[in-house]
C-alpha positions, 0 to 999 in steps of 0.5 A: 512490464505493465506501464504505471497508468495501467497498473494504477487503473487496475488497482483503482478498480479494486476499490482504492483511490488513485493516490492509494493505488499509485502508492501501492504500485511504488511499494510493490515495484521496490521492496514490497514493504512500507510504514504508514509515515511513508504513505503520509509523505507520498500522499502529502497528508498528515497522519490520521484517520485516513491513513489508518483506514487505508492500512486497516483496509489492506489488512482486512483484505489480506493484501499485507502482512504486518510486523511490529518492531521498535518496542511496538512503536512502529509496524512494518507492512509487507505487500503479499497479495499475489493478484496485486503483483500480477496486476502490476506485472 
């Protein structure tokens, strides 16, 4: 398994910030699913434009699948990008 810093560096080289890369590594090494509020808690930021922009970028690049739930009040994101998992090990 690749260590945390190598995995983060590899994801940063794909155009993400270090904070975003660390979050993606944590999610991928656990269940592979998350919601936006988990990123906000991890990054210690308020929900807003930056969070939405990050998840929109993940969708645009095809790194996640999305699933609506709870009467469309929440959206679950499933990391599914093979290259991401290869980088993380």
